[in-house]
Structures are given as C-alpha cells and as structure tokens.
C-alpha positions in Angstrom: 0.0 0.0 0.1 1.4 3.4 -1.0 1.6 6.2 1.7 1.1 9.5 0.1 2.3 12.7 1.5 0.5 15.3 -0.3 1.5 19.1 0.3 -1.0 21.6 1.0 -0.9 25.6 1.4 -0.9 26.8 5.0 -3.6 29.2 6.4 -3.3 31.6 9.3 -4.9 29.0 11.8 -1.8 26.8 11.0 0.6 29.3 12.4 0.8 27.7 16.0 1.6 24.5 14.3 4.5 25.9 12.1 5.9 27.6 15.1 5.8 24.3 17.2 7.7 22.6 14.1 10.3 25.2 13.6 10.9 25.8 17.2 11.6 22.1 18.1 15.0 21.7 16.2 15.8 25.5 16.5 15.7 25.2 20.4 18.2 22.2 20.6 20.3 23.9 17.9 23.8 25.7 18.8 22.5 28.9 17.4 19.4 28.4 19.4 21.6 28.2 22.7 23.5 31.1 21.7 20.4 33.1 21.0 18.8 32.4 24.3 21.3 30.6 26.9 18.6 30.5 29.4 17.2 26.8 28.5 14.2 27.3 30.8 12.9 30.6 28.7 14.4 29.4 25.3 11.5 27.7 23.8 9.3 30.5 24.6 11.3 33.4 23.5 12.2 31.5 20.2 8.5 30.7 19.7 7.6 34.4 20.0 10.2 35.3 17.3 9.4 32.6 15.0 5.6 33.5 15.1 6.6 37.1 14.2 8.0 35.9 11.1 5.8 33.2 10.1 3.0 35.8 10.4 4.9 38.1 8.3 5.6 35.4 5.7 1.6 35.0 5.6 1.5 38.4 4.2 4.4 38.6 2.0 5.0 35.1 1.3 3.3 31.7 1.8 3.9 28.6 3.8 3.6 24.8 2.8 2.8 21.7 5.1 2.6 18.0 4.4 -1.1 17.1 5.0 0.0 15.0 8.0 1.3 18.2 9.6 4.8 16.6 10.0 6.6 19.2 7.7 6.4 22.9 7.0 8.2 25.4 4.4 7.9 28.9 5.1 8.8 31.3 2.1 9.1 35.1 1.8 8.8 36.6 -1.6 11.6 39.1 -1.9 10.7 41.0 -5.0 12.6 43.9 -3.6 13.8 45.1 -0.1 11.1 44.3 2.3 10.6 46.3 5.8 10.6 44.4 8.9 7.2 43.3 10.3 5.0 45.8 11.8 6.1 46.6 15.2 8.8 44.2 14.8 11.1 46.1 17.1 8.7 46.4 19.8 7.7 42.7 19.6 11.2 41.6 19.3 12.2 43.5 22.5 9.2 42.2 24.2 9.8 38.6 23.5 13.4 38.7 23.8 14.3 40.9 26.9 17.9 40.8 27.6 18.9 38.8 24.5 17.5 41.4 22.2 21.3 42.2 21.0 21.7 38.5 20.1 18.8 38.4 17.9 19.6 41.9 16.1 23.3 40.7 15.6 21.9 37.4 14.1 19.7 39.4 11.6 22.6 41.5 10.6 24.5 38.7 9.8 21.9 37.1 7.7 21.1 40.2 5.9 24.8 40.8 5.0 25.0 37.4 3.4 21.7 37.4 1.7 21.3 38.0 -2.1 20.1 41.5 -3.2 18.3 40.8 -6.3 14.7 39.5 -6.4 14.1 35.9 -5.1 12.2 33.5 -3.1 13.5 33.1 0.3 12.8 30.0 2.1 13.3 31.1 5.7 12.0 28.2 7.5 12.3 24.5 6.4 11.6 21.9 9.2 10.5 18.1 9.5 9.4 16.4 12.3 11.6 13.6 13.7 9.3 10.8 12.7 9.8 7.8 10.5 10.6 8.4 7.0 11.9 11.9 7.7 14.1 12.0 4.7 11.1 11.0 2.3 9.0 13.5 4.0 11.6 16.1 3.3 12.2 15.5 -0.3 8.4 15.5 -0.7 7.8 18.8 0.7 10.9 20.3 -0.9 10.2 19.2 -4.5 6.7 20.5 -4.1 7.5 24.0 -2.7 10.4 24.3 -5.4 7.6 23.3 -7.9 5.6 26.1 -6.5 8.1 28.7 -6.6 9.0 27.7 -10.2 5.7 29.1 -11.2 7.6 32.7 -11.3 10.8 33.4 -13.3 12.7 34.1 -9.8 15.5 32.2 -8.2 15.1 30.8 -4.8 17.6 31.0 -1.8 17.9 29.4 1.6 20.4 28.6 4.2 21.4 25.1 5.8 23.5 24.5 8.8 24.5 20.8 8.2 26.5 18.8 5.3 23.4 16.5 5.0 21.1 19.4 4.3 23.4 20.8 1.7 23.5 17.5 -0.1 19.5 17.2 0.1 19.2 20.7 -1.5 22.1 20.1 -4.0 19.9 17.0 -5.4 17.0 19.4 -5.8 18.8 21.9 -8.0 20.4 24.0 -5.4 23.9 25.4 -5.8 26.0 26.1 -2.7 27.3 29.6 -2.3 30.4 30.7 -0.2 29.8 29.5 3.4 29.7 31.9 6.3 29.8 31.6 10.1 27.0 32.6 12.4 27.5 34.3 15.5 27.8 31.2 17.5 30.5 29.9 15.4 28.7 27.3 13.3 29.1 27.3 9.7 26.4 28.0 7.5 26.1 27.2 3.6 23.7 29.5 1.5 21.9 27.7 -1.3 21.0 29.2 -4.6 18.5 27.6 -7.3 18.2 29.2 -10.4 14.7 29.6 -12.0 14.0 26.4 -14.1 16.7 24.4 -12.5 16.0 20.8 -12.5 17.1 17.9 -9.8 20.7 16.6 -10.3 19.5 13.2 -11.1 17.8 14.3 -14.1 20.6 14.2 -16.8 18.2 14.0 -20.0 19.3 16.5 -22.6 15.6 17.1 -23.3 13.7 19.2 -20.9 11.0 17.6 -19.2 7.7 18.3 -20.1 5.5 20.4 -17.7 2.1 22.2 -18.1 2.3 25.8 -18.9 1.9 28.2 -16.1 -1.5 29.5 -16.3 -1.9 33.0 -17.7 -2.9 35.7 -15.1 -6.3 36.3 -16.7 -6.9 32.6 -16.6 -7.8 33.1 -12.7 -10.8 34.9 -11.3 -10.7 38.0 -9.4 -12.3 37.4 -5.9 -11.8 40.5 -4.2 -11.1 44.2 -4.7 -9.0 46.2 -2.4 -9.8 50.0 -2.1 -7.5 52.7 -1.0 -8.1 52.1 2.7 -7.5 48.5 2.4 -4.1 49.2 0.4 -3.0 51.6 3.0 -3.8 49.3 5.5 -1.9 46.5 3.9 1.3 48.9 3.9 1.0 49.5 7.6 1.0 45.8 8.4 -2.6 44.9 8.8 -3.1 41.4 9.6 -7.0 41.5 8.6 -5.9 42.6 4.9 -3.2 40.2 4.8 -5.3 37.3 5.8 -7.9 38.2 3.2 -5.4 38.4 0.3 -3.9 35.3 1.5 -7.0 33.2 1.6 -7.7 34.8 -2.3 -4.4 33.3 -3.3 -4.6 30.0 -1.7 -7.9 29.5 -3.6 -5.9 30.2 -6.8 -7.7 33.2 -7.4 -7.0 36.9 -7.6 -7.2 40.3 -5.9 -7.7 43.4 -8.0 -6.0 46.7 -7.4 -7.8 49.4 -9.2 -5.1 52.0 -10.7 -6.9 54.7 -9.3 -7.0 53.4 -5.8 -3.2 52.8 -6.1 -2.8 56.2 -7.3 -4.9 57.8 -4.4 -3.0 55.4 -1.8 0.5 56.6 -3.1 -0.1 60.0 -2.2 0.0 59.2 1.8 1.6 55.8 2.0 4.4 55.7 4.3 6.2 52.3 3.2 6.5 52.4 -0.5 8.4 49.2 -0.4 5.3 47.4 0.9 3.1 49.2 -1.6 5.6 47.8 -4.4 5.4 44.2 -2.8 1.5 44.4 -2.9 1.4 45.2 -6.5 4.0 42.7 -7.3 2.3 39.8 -5.3 1.6 36.7 -7.5 -2.2 37.0 -6.8 -2.4 40.6 -7.6 -4.1 42.0 -10.8 -3.9 45.8 -11.3 -7.1 47.0 -12.9 -7.4 50.1 -15.2 -10.7 51.7 -16.2 -12.2 50.5 -19.4 -12.5 53.9 -21.7 -15.9 52.7 -22.7 -17.0 52.6 -19.3 -16.2 56.5 -18.6 -19.9 57.4 -18.2 -20.6 54.8 -15.5 -17.6 56.0 -13.9 -18.6 59.5 -13.8 -22.1 58.8 -12.6 -20.7 56.7 -9.7 -18.2 59.3 -8.9 -21.2 61.6 -8.3 -23.1 59.2 -6.3 -20.1 58.4 -3.9 -18.1 61.4 -4.0 -14.7 59.8 -4.5 -13.1 58.8 -7.8 -11.1 55.9 -6.3 -14.3 54.6 -4.5 -16.1 54.8 -7.8 -13.2 52.6 -9.5 -13.2 50.0 -6.8 -17.1 49.6 -7.1 -16.9 49.3 -10.8 -14.2 46.9 -10.6 -16.2 44.9 -8.2 -19.2 45.2 -10.5 -17.4 43.9 -13.4 -15.9 40.9 -11.8 -18.9 40.1 -9.6 -17.1 40.1 -6.5 -16.7 42.3 -3.2 -14.7 45.4 -2.1 -12.5 45.1 1.0 -12.0 48.3 2.9 -10.4 49.0 6.2 -12.2 49.2 8.5 -14.2 46.3 6.9 -17.7 47.6 6.0 -20.3 46.2 3.5 -19.7 47.8 0.0 -21.9 47.2 -2.9 -20.6 45.5 -6.0 -21.1 41.8 -5.7 -21.4 38.9 -3.3 -20.0 39.2 0.1 
C-alpha cells in the first residue's frame, strides 16, 4: 500500500503548528542556545520570534505543510527590499528581553550574506523527527520548489549541516560561499536558478511540464480599495489574511489603478506598496475607457473617484470590495 504525502498551502490558523515544528530543532541547535542561553526560557522566546516571522510570511510570502502536519516550509517573496514586520522592534524587544542584541546581531549577519536581487527566500524548512523523515523532506522540498518555479525568480535559503546541503543540491540548489553564524557554526547558503532541475535528471531534453496559467486565467475574487491598500502597507493582519485566502484558492485580488494612485499620495512604506503590486495573486486594474460614463455617474453618487473605481471593478468581476475598517460595500457577493 502506498502512503502518499501530499502538500497543502498553509493558512493563518496553521501558524501555531508551524511555529511548534520550527522551534523544536531550533531550540536544540547551537545557534538557538547562543540566542537564548537560558534553557528554561529558550523555547518560549524562540516561539515568539518565529511567530512574528511566520505571520509576516503569510502577508509577504506563503507557507506549505505536509497534510499530516509533520513538515513545514515558510517562504518570503523578496521581489525587492522588504521592511521588517509592523512593530517588529517592539515585539522583538518584548519577546527577547535581555537577549535582544543576540537576535539583532543574527539578523544583521543573515542580511549581509543574503542576495540583493529579487528571489524567493525559504526562511524556515523543518521536518518532525518521525519515520521516513528524509522522504518527507524530499516531498515537501520538491513540491515547494515546483510552486516557486511558477514565477521566473531564483530561490535562496541557508542550511547548517552537510546533510541538508547535499539534500538541497539534489534538488537543483548550488552552494554559495559558506559563512559563520555568531555562535561559530558554519552556514551554507544555497541558490537555485529559475527552471533548475533536480540533479538526477540528466536528460538533454527538458522534462515536459504544464504551462503556467496566464494571469487572466484566474478569477478575481476581491477588490482592495484605497483604505485596504493603505492598511496593508501598515502591516494590517486582516488585509493580509484576506489576500492570503484569495491566493490559496488560486484566485486573484484586484488593485484599481485609481486606488493605487490615491494610496500612493499618503503611503509611508513604499516598499510594501511595491510588494503588494507585485504579489503573485495581484491584478492591477485599469478603467475601461468605454465605461467612462458609468465611472462619472458612480463618482457623482459616492463623491470619490477611487471609491467609484473600486465599485466598478467589483461590479465587473462580480465580487466584493475590501475596505479598512471592514464594511459592507455594494458591488458583488460578500
């Protein structure tokens, strides 16, 4: 009997389980001991920090789980420089206490060795110590790589053992120059070019694969108005959860150009605005010139051009408008 281990995309409610998976080996590692020397407080402190970054990945990336919840991969989509999570400094200080400098030092070391160009960053990859651990790791890594391979960007990660380095090499990753973590342990950065195949595939003919669906092959399920766009740039968990849900359903969320233009007037974090626009599930929507009379009439009714644009986009796609704070906005099913 074959025991299949399918992989699913994680949701917000999976975060506690992902944190537990990551923190287990982290707390037992030498870098975990260096970060938090107090073994009685180590797990709690590491859990708080890992949760911050896992939540952040749900907003600016994605996470994958084996269906039996025995392995997790947490990705950040680094289309460009990204700002730390909202309130990161305060949350980190509250969680780490007197060990704050250790975490800041580790952040600095990792940042200095991370590639500058756009890439998908595998921030956490962990497999529970159960039977068939290697097989489960291969299953999750192969599936995550395939998902990231749908966009023409490289992937990057760091591993701390030779066994893990060899595992990633078998999946198309190339080792870069090693560096040393603050605790003195060696780290092996790994880089995988777009379209890179596994090492065991030695055929001179590229393996056939279904074409990546075009953007317009997916339905638009949600429209973000100006307030929701601004809330996202300020680290809104509610907006992040909403677009993560849309993406997990292989659908899109719409960003009307007029709403983006209005938000850009007052947005504080332009990096996050760029991240939103470049999100794999984002569709930037322009106004159909033939609909100018409808736009003008809606503008007169609601008093704002950006709101009118969002409502027209929702009506055209038979979906709802997300605003912040959430409120019922006509335009489609809620």
